[in-house]
C-alpha positions, 0 to 999 in steps of 0.5 A: 282824498278825504272822506269829506271831500269824496262825499261832497264831490260829483260822481260823473260818468261823462260831460260835454268835454268827454266821450259819452258813457254809452260810446265808451261802453261800446253801445252795450246797455248792460255795461252802461247799467253797471257804470250808472249803478256804480255812479249812484251807489258809490260816495259822491253826488251823482251828476248825469250829463243830459242825454246819458239817461236815454242812451245818447252817444258821442265819441269826443267832446264836440260829438257829445254835444249833440242836441237832446231830442226832448221832442222825440222820445221814440229815439230814447233807449227806454231800457236805459231810461228805466235803469236811470229812473230806478237807480235814482229812486233807489238812491233817494230811498236808501239813506245808506247810499246817500250818507253811509260808509263804504267797505270794500269786500272784493276787488278783481279784474272784472268785479267789485263788491262793497257794502254801503252802510249806516246804523241799522242798514247795510246794502251789499253791491256787486258790479261786474263788467264781465263774467268772473270767478264766483265770489264767496263771502262769509256774510253771516246774514240773509241777502234780500234782493233790492236791485237785480234779479239774483236770489242769494241763499246762504249756506249753513256756515253763513257763506254766500256765493254771489252771481258770476255772470256779467256784465251785471249789477246787483244790490241786496239788503243784508239782514241779520239771520 
């Protein structure tokens, strides 16, 4: 797929014809966060199927068409709602996530690491569906936390070791040392 087509296509985790992301993730809010993090940080236009942001479930198309409980916020998963709210705000606030290029740094069975970048702005992103082997990268840059609570301290040679836990989703701003 061409880059132009990719950045103008929907990035979607589910629809009225598919199982809901919460169901696919076995009800695990941490896996839902990883999936939503990928949707909001990879190229394309994120599209949220009504109810995914509050943790609605559904195993197939018809089951996924349950009525949105607008008038019953006590049934909403407030943690998942907060994740979506934070990721939407992050995408709106970071031009690199909307208009930047994409560079893959690491891909393994359980984790991917990539950079979204544009002139003067680089964001390092780690998405891990499970615990994985530590990823060491020769970044030569300071890594300032943007999303997630992991602090990164570069070694003397500029190498950074990313967290190896999972499921987990992290974003750091890369700044020149």
